[in-house]
C-alpha angles and dihedrals in degrees: 000000000000109000092021120133111224115205089350087282116068116064111201110231106173145337113261104173148321149197143205094289105031147013123234123219134185109233142176119240102218093192100053095023096232139116117259136180113240119200113203125194109239113254095240089065101047092099094041106098092196093057092045089052090048091047091050091046091058091057091047094046096047095039089061092059124076111181132132089237095053122076108247123236114224105175147351125207150153129221113186103308094342114106113190143174121209111214141171113285113232116201106215141046140306119250093248090061092050091048091049093049101038115013131169091058123201113271096244092052093050093046092050090051091048092050090055091048089049088052093052092046092048089055093046092048090047085058091047095251121134116198101206096186108064108159136134091265090063094048114088122197114201121212087253090059095253113143117219125190113215141168108064088172095132099026118129135195113244103255139135088268092060093059093055098041098098100131095106141014119226128183141066110310097214089061098041120133113223095250089048090052088053091054094238129125110318104205134181092286090060089068089051090054091051090049088051088059092048091052089048089052094050094051099040102029085229139093115241094229128036130172145159095254138023091250094054090050091050091051091054089055088054102041116013135069124230134228105272113246097246091053088059096038116019090190093072110105115243091237090058093047089054090057090055095044090053096045091050100051111134093220106072091212090065095053127084114300092230142354087257092059091048089049089053091051091049092050093063103025090098095051110125092244092057104044094091100031118144118279112268115257131199122215095219134020090238089180101110095175095060114111111261137190111237120205116255123247111253117237096222089055089057091049091047091053091049091050092050091047091055109035119189133168132234095254092073096261124124131198122252116201120204140150090273095056141273118313130189114222133189111253092203091242114129127195113252129190110251125218126232096252094067096056093049090051091049091048092048093047090048092051092048093050090046090053090050092049091049090048093049090045092059092046090049090045090055089049093047092047105049123177119273116247134189114262105235115232104239100167110132094023125111117261093252093051091044090054092051092051095046094046089045088058090053096256134118134233113238108236133256098029116222114256126195135165113261116181093198098041122077120243114279094012118134111241101174141005139185129251095028120181096007146098123253138174116281109263093032118146120245119202114220128200111209129190122240087199124243117343104270125219126204121240112239128219101268103162108116095022128113114270092228093056093046094050091051089054095047091048092051086050089060100251112146116243090230089062095058112092118198126190117188122208135171116258130184096202106043130059122247111280096029117131111239101177137007139197125229095041122244112281094029113135112231139177108240091208093060107017122123113206125195129194135181107215129195120243088191124240116348109268129239131193126248110242121232101256098158111137089005120132110263093240091055092044089057091054094048093050092048089052089056094051094251129136125232112186120196091239088055091064115092118193115211137160120259133183092200107041121065117248108274099021127110117267103184145353101231101192100048146351124269112274093020114142114240133162117277113263092033117150119241129207121204141171123226130203120249088188124253119343118269093255093055120108128214111209132182130203127186118222121198116196134174126208114263094247126026113262091003121110122246131186116232123194128188123205127176142179124204141137092304096058150312130279096359123179116253098180142282122243138186107217135178097177139024118311135186113212120192112214120192122201133179118224130198121206114286092011134114128215125214131208118195120198121201127189119188088345093305120117107242103175144355114209117196120199120190126207090245093052092051091047089052090054096242100162100159112161125224131219127208112198126205129252096254132043117230115249114257092244091051100046110126115260094190133055113287120259111267113251119256114228114226132205113277122217092277091057095246121133110232114199115166120189106273120214114251114244121207128210092255091055091047089053096042091133110062119207117249 
């Protein structure tokens, strides 16, 4: 998704968060040149109509609100199977991160945050929108301190359909209101209950209700009381605790009437005159779902009822009730005169039973009134050690123990307990809170995925970039950047805070270098490319004319430069010379030159410029006699070639040849005499010695075809 452009407008830059329903990315709005947050529905839900409706409902709910404490909605769209919402991007942190790093917060900071949340809820409730998922994760705190409420993903408008929609319960269980947990209508006061829990967590660093399962936590919202804030953090002012206690009443009628009323209470709860106000009291419990102790039914009452239901008289008659009336009948029991032995036995038996009852009563009283013992402090001990200490003190551990993820506390270590620093009756139950260690994440199956996408996912998971090890290797089968191996394996549970993750990543096929084949014969170039594992197809050879490169030699490598690194097996395109163009003219001029002084050696150098290049070397010669040097030049239409003749480093002549001259066939030669005429007696009678070519500055021997000279030509001038 990173680098993707949604709707041709929003370029996805990085992943910044996510939940069960959607992922959130930071993006750049190319049209308005600003950063935005883009929420994208997870791919597994794109075919789920219920999730799509909920996703669209979030956009509709939030878009109807315009408030400085509510994240603004800019745009909604769909691209293929991708559903997305474009929102205001808030530079900062969410409240959950702040609580994790710094809780408990100072009272003034927590109250200030809660006031702004109240202001946002008041605006939403005024527009008949109930959030239903107020929790720290959905509260953004900008770097400027501004609070923004987001994620109206399960918000509903207050309508008749809301009241009857009880088929499912959606939200975060630790922040449920009791009525929300029941699945009945969650009204405006439900948001206030959730805000009370958020304020409780900011000031204590703990949640009021914990449990092993969502159901157990929901039941606690319904039935149990929580540790009051000042019992957890004595530094909380009583006035602030009163706000929390009122917001978190189980009976909605005992909470604040509105978010506005709660906001007003928060605005003045830190006034000096209110800090030590009396603890708030409620006239009736009002919380009908709380667990209560019912009075037992007395046994004598049962007997009395039985006696009344079946009346009889002392004469042995009993009453029979029928539809005709009540009739007294003889029971057949006659009164007999009792002897004295029987009353004595009855009295003795009664006394014995009475003694046994009294003895049993004292035993029972001893049992019911056990001795008080000190509760051992077992925080920071392992669960096994804590059990031993509690049982050794004559107490019991309440089962099951409460477990929660704690990133800074090792697995199975007790981080809290009930009834600390006090005496309790022997046999009492102690509730232990045990760490499940850091919250673990499951490693995905990353083999075959692109490295950039995997790194984005790991960073979002909370893994430090420094703890990701990457080894890159060449691979003939996988593209560059593809993950080949991973450690830990897929499915392994890891702690993002401490995990070290290793990947082997493909660099693609091993590279090779392109050989320098410029001005090399095509046949040789083919062999060189093949030896470097490169492919030259016949259709990739382009034949073009060239003034510079000899026919059949390579002019250019079109796909790359020489010595570039490319993957093995890459295809190469080249252009090959067909020689000069058809309209080019090859022209030759003969240059005859004498040494500067007779019988003394001179150095002659030829330099020329034509269509094939500028200032090219035409050869250097040591001469002691006349020499004729042929010089060949190539001319293009409308161009001029120049031949420059140097003798003993002195420029003797510059010969210019136009294209028209060459085309007309004008090939007249030139002669450059010496400074002295040879004496008649010393004129050569034989052909002059052929000039010897010498190495030029580039170290290359230049030897043109010298014109043969006969004796007659050598003795052109006869002696008188």
